C-alpha positions, 0 to 999 in steps of 0.5 A: 709816740714814746711808750711809757710805763709807770714806776712807783716814784716816776715815769720811765721811758721804755727803750730810750736807753737802748736808742743809741745802741740800736743806731746802725751808725757810730754814736759816741760820747766823749769828755771834752778832753777826749776820754771815751764814755760810751760807744755803740757797737757800730763805733768799733771800726770807726774808733779803731781807725780814729785811734790809729790816726790820733797815734800817728799824729803824735797827740795832735787831736782830730777833735775840732777846736770848737768843742770847747766853745759849745758849738756843733762842728763837722769834720770828714774823717777818712778811714781806709776806703771809708769816709765818715762825716762826723758831727761833734755836738757838745751837750750844753751845761756838761763836760762832754759831747756826743759824736755821730759818724755817718758813712758817706763813702757811697755818696762821695763816690756817686758825686765823683762819678757824677763829676766825671760823667758831667765832664764827659757829657760836656766834652761830647756836646762840644765835639758834636756842636763843633761837628755840626758847625763845621759840617755846614749842615742844616740843624734838622740834618745834624746830630743832636747832642742830646740824642747821643748823650742820652744813649751814652753807656757812661751816662746809663751807668751813672744813672744806675749808680745814682739810683742805688745811692738814692 
């Protein structure tokens, strides 16, 4: 619910003007030719990295081509060890657009760790299934892959990392 206060001529929404500044993620407004109109405090390190990338690309813009087409576009921008998922949102009927950046480093790291763990789990299962098949043992006397995999140190570490990210 928005708090409203009466002004003599109009109604003002209290605090809305500070809303982007309070966002812990980078929030910016740019003209369609790339001039920065607004950036909240959280944008500082993102903008420093983005400007370095623009300078290194010798004028090649990282702004999506679709900004001119008034459609929302997304991009991943790597800034050192940090990965940002960036949303470019044109404002209809204007010559500017908003840019929202979200640090997805931890999420991407968790996804990579999950891929590694899944590969390891598949390898272990294959190894155990091969061992069970080649030993000729009855199924009741064989080692179940789910028992070994459930005790895997790598598996336990992965579950802890996923819990931290979630």
